[in-house]
Structure formats: C-alpha cells, structure tokens
N, C-alpha and C positions, 0 to 999 in steps of 0.2 A: 576579455569577457570577465565580468565580475562574478563573484561566487554565487549570488542569487540566480543570475541568468544561467550559469553553468549547472547549478543544481536542477533547475527546471528542465534544461536541455537533457541532462543525464536521465532524469525521470522519464522524459519522452522516449529516449532511445532504449533505455534498459527495461522499461515496463511495457512499452507499446509498439515502437517502430524501429527496431534495430536495422531493418532494411533501408531506412532513410540514410544511414551511413554506410550501408553495404557490409555490415558486420553480422556475425552469427552469435546467438546465445546458445550455450549448451543446454542439455535437458534440464539442468537445475538453474538456469537463468544467468550463468556466469558468462562474461565477455572477457576476451583477452585484452588486457589494459594497453599493451603496446599497440595492438591493432586499432583499438578505440582512439587513442591519441593520434595515431597516424591518419586515420580516416577523418578526424576532426580537423587536423591541420590541412588536409587536402581540400576541405570545404572552407578554408580560410579562417578557421578558429585557432587562435594562438593560445593553446593550452599545453601544460606539461604535467608530469607526474606529481610534482609538489603541489600544484594548484588543485588537482583532483584529490590528493590526499587531504588537503585542507578542507575541501568541501565535505568529504566523507566524515572527517573528525569533528567539524564545527557545525554540521547541520543539526539544528535543534530537534528535528523529527527523526534523526538517525535513519534516513531513507536508504542508505547504501552501506555496503560492506566490501572491504578488500579481503582477499584471502591472505593467509599468513605470510606468503612470499611477496605480496604486492604485485602479483602477476595477473590477477583477475579481479573484476569488480562485478557486483550485482545489486539490484534493488532488493530490499528486504521484503516487500510485499507490494500489492497494487497492480500486478501484471494483468494485461489483457491478452498477451501472447501465451500460448500453452507451455507452461514449465512446471516442474515439480520442485517445491521448496524443501522437500524431505523433512517436514515438520511432524513431530509426533502429536497425536491427539492428546489433549490435556483437559482435565476437569475445570470448567470455568467457575468464577464466583457466582453467588446467587443472582446478581444482576450485572449486566453490562449496559453500555449506553451507545446510542447512535445519534450523531448530529446530522440534521437535514434542514432544508428550508421549508418554511410554512407552506409554500405553494405546492409541495410534494405530498402533503398529508392525505388528501383524498385518495390519491393513487395507492399510497402505502396502506390505508385502511382496507382497500379492496384486495390488494395483491401481496401485501407484506413487503419486506425488504428484499429486493432482487439484486443479484450481483452485477447485472447489466453486462457490459463488455468485459468486466474484470473476472478474475478467477474466484474471488471471494467477496462476501459482504464484510465491511470493516467496522469493528466495534471498539470502544475504548472502555477502560476500567473506571474512568472518572468523568463526571459531568462537564467539567471545565474544558477538557479536550474536545468533547462532543460539541460544545458551544462554538469553539473555534472552528471546527470542521464545518458545522452547519452555516456559520456566518460567511463562509466562502461562496455560498450559493444563494444568499438572500437573507431574509429575516430568520434567525436560527430558532430551531425547535429541537429539544433533546427528547429522544425516545428511550424509555426504560425497558430493557429487554430481559425477559425471564430466562436467563442463560442456563442456570442449573436445571430448571424444569425441562428445557430443550435437551440438555445432555442426558437427563434421566430417560428421555424418549429416544435414545441412541442417535442423536444428532451430534456430529463431531465438531469440536472446536480446536483451533490451533492458535498458538501464541507466537507471533513473528519475533525475530531478534530485536526489533525496536518496540516491542510490547504492544503491538496492535493485535487485537483478537480477530480471528478470521473464522468464518463459517460459510457454507454454501448458500443458505437461505434462512430468512426469519419470517415465519408465518405470522399473519395478523393476530392470531390467538396468543402469541408469545410476546406481544408488545403491550406493556402494562398501561400505557397512558395515551392511547389514541382514541 
C-alpha cells in the first residue's frame, strides 16, 4: 500500500469508521498503534510501524499525530465519530476562510456552514488553502468568514494541531461574500 492510499485509509478509520477494522478509539480519538497494524494485516494490508510513521511525518496536511511513545495514533481533526480533542478555545483572527464548491452556495446562503456528519466546520487562515479544499468538490469558491465578530458573540473557535480552525457552525450573517 503506497503512502497516499495509506493516508486515505487511516483518515477513514481514525476519523469515521474505526469499527471497519474492529478497533476502538478512546474518548480523545486515540487508537492503539499495535492493534491498528495487526487489524490492517488481518485484512490483508501489509503495513508496519515505519510506514505509518512515514505517513504521519510526510503528510503535507499533517492529518495525524503519534503520541510521544509511538504507541497511539489519532487524526488531528475531521472526525464524524464522537471524540473530544481537548482543544482550548482561542481567539481567531479577524477573518478566516472556507473553501467550497460553487454548487453549494445557494444552500450556504440559506443555512450557513453546517458541520454535517463531522464534529466541526473546518476553516483555514489563508485563501490558498481554502481554494485547494474547495477544488476537491467542484469549481472552488472561497468564503470569507467574520471570525472575530463571531468570537465576540461568544462563538468558540479551536485551532487543531495541524492549524485547521474549527467551530460548530457559521451562520450566513458571518459570511462576508455570499
């Protein structure tokens, strides 16, 4: 299994479907690395600790984290399974950005940005990252979010370890350019 496929598979397992491998995530989203590797091998995937470490270290989006002892692994954000990342609320910058596809704009105008199946709405601190995210879903559109205004109205923001901004919901009134 090459690193790209392994990264996508780890995203699926560690963010959405740990039961697919028969593993458990703890309340903070950590999986036992030895159990994960063994379960993958039982499913016919030839992976080892070195390959997983390589994916964690080389992933340009820094989607995963190993604990200090390399005993556990977790996804940094993007979960649809209920976990607690134990992130502290932090004050966001004046604006954050969200990349989406043009086809989603009418729904966003009505309902805002919803977290859907995930635990949070994902935002970025720069437009280029938002363009890349939006392009995965069609013709990209970048929305400018009035993040500090939201925070001033007691809406919490969190910054994941890989620098993705997280919040529960962005109302249409906080989207500057729709």
